[in-house]
C-alpha positions in Angstrom: 95.0 37.1 84.6 94.4 35.1 87.8 97.9 35.8 89.0 97.5 39.6 88.8 94.0 39.6 90.3 94.9 37.3 93.1 98.2 39.1 93.9 96.5 42.5 94.0 93.6 41.3 96.2 95.9 39.6 98.6 98.0 42.7 98.8 94.9 44.7 99.6 94.2 42.3 102.5 97.7 42.7 103.8 98.6 39.0 103.0 102.2 38.4 102.1 102.1 35.7 99.4 104.0 34.6 96.4 101.6 34.2 93.5 102.9 32.7 90.3 101.2 31.5 87.2 102.2 28.6 85.0 100.4 26.6 82.4 100.6 24.0 79.7 102.1 26.1 76.9 105.8 26.7 76.2 107.9 29.1 78.3 108.4 32.6 77.1 105.1 33.4 75.3 103.8 37.0 75.9 100.7 37.5 78.0 97.4 37.4 76.3 94.7 39.9 77.0 97.3 42.7 77.8 94.9 45.4 76.5 92.0 44.2 78.6 94.2 44.0 81.7 95.7 47.4 81.0 92.3 48.9 80.8 91.7 47.4 84.3 94.8 49.0 85.7 97.3 46.0 85.4 100.5 46.2 83.3 101.2 42.7 82.1 103.3 43.7 79.1 106.4 42.1 80.4 104.8 38.9 81.6 105.9 35.7 79.9 104.4 32.2 80.1 106.0 29.5 82.2 105.3 25.8 81.7 104.1 24.1 84.9 106.6 21.8 86.5 106.5 19.2 89.3 108.7 21.5 91.5 106.3 24.4 91.1 103.3 22.2 92.1 105.1 20.5 95.0 106.3 23.8 96.4 102.9 25.5 96.4 100.6 25.8 99.4 97.6 26.0 97.0 97.4 25.1 93.3 94.6 27.0 91.5 93.8 25.9 88.0 91.5 27.5 85.4 90.2 24.1 84.0 90.2 20.5 84.8 92.8 19.8 82.1 95.3 22.0 84.1 94.3 20.3 87.4 94.9 16.9 85.8 98.3 18.0 84.7 99.2 19.3 88.1 98.2 16.1 89.8 100.1 14.0 87.2 103.2 16.1 87.8 102.9 15.7 91.6 100.3 13.2 92.8 100.7 14.3 96.4 99.4 17.8 95.3 95.9 16.5 94.8 94.5 17.6 98.2 95.7 21.2 97.6 94.9 21.5 93.9 91.5 22.8 92.7 90.0 24.7 89.8 89.3 28.3 90.8 85.6 27.7 90.4 85.7 24.5 92.4 87.5 26.0 95.4 85.2 29.0 95.5 82.1 26.8 95.3 83.4 24.4 98.0 84.5 27.3 100.2 81.1 28.9 100.0 79.5 25.6 100.8 81.9 24.7 103.7 82.1 28.3 105.0 84.9 30.8 105.3 88.1 30.0 107.0 87.7 30.6 110.7 89.9 33.2 112.5 93.1 31.5 113.5 92.4 28.3 111.5 95.5 27.1 109.7 95.2 27.6 106.0 96.1 24.0 105.2 93.4 22.8 107.6 90.8 24.8 105.8 92.0 23.5 102.4 91.9 20.0 103.7 88.3 20.6 104.8 87.5 21.7 101.2 89.2 18.7 99.8 87.2 16.2 101.9 84.9 14.1 99.8 86.5 14.8 96.4 87.1 11.9 94.1 89.8 11.7 91.5 87.2 10.8 88.9 86.2 14.4 89.1 89.4 15.2 87.1 88.0 13.5 84.0 86.4 15.4 81.2 85.5 19.1 81.3 82.8 20.9 83.2 81.1 24.3 82.9 80.8 24.1 86.6 84.5 23.8 87.1 86.2 25.2 83.9 86.8 28.8 83.0 86.6 29.1 79.2 90.0 29.8 77.7 89.7 33.0 75.6 93.0 32.4 73.7 92.6 33.4 70.1 89.2 35.0 70.9 87.9 38.6 70.6 88.7 41.3 73.1 85.1 41.0 74.5 85.8 37.4 75.2 89.0 38.3 77.1 87.0 41.0 79.0 84.3 38.5 80.0 87.0 36.0 81.1 88.9 38.6 83.0 85.7 39.7 84.9 84.9 36.1 85.8 88.4 35.4 87.1 88.5 38.7 89.0 85.1 37.9 90.7 86.2 34.4 91.6 89.6 35.5 93.0 87.8 38.2 95.0 85.4 35.7 96.4 88.3 33.3 97.2 90.3 35.9 99.1 87.1 36.9 101.1 86.6 33.2 102.1 90.2 32.3 102.9 91.9 35.3 104.4 91.2 38.0 106.9 92.2 41.6 106.3 95.1 42.7 108.4 
């Protein structure tokens, strides 16, 4: 869900970006929530899961995770990715506290500003403040709620981090 929402919003802003999703499940699983996303104008019927790898994490400019467990896995796969890896809720919260990226400010500089003061101990446990509830196996209304939350958060992130071109 985050992949399609973020990719669309970045496209609307005129930002050329490669947005890819990966997780902790096996490769090749069909997308969950296809009906909910279809009702929102997104066709994810051909999407298949990809398991997160060290190469994916290392090659990313920004690693966004839905929950701390995903963030922990990303940092375990590539310890040097810690400064550029956040849960979606965390980066939006930190971005709103620190302020939007200034015009002309390098993206990695803004991300480093958001990373300042973080402690690896924050990777432990789970947190309603940082984790988006996983709707897998839940009702359509649960998928709808999760989709709306992720869409709102990705919209807020794009508003904070990128300028319209």
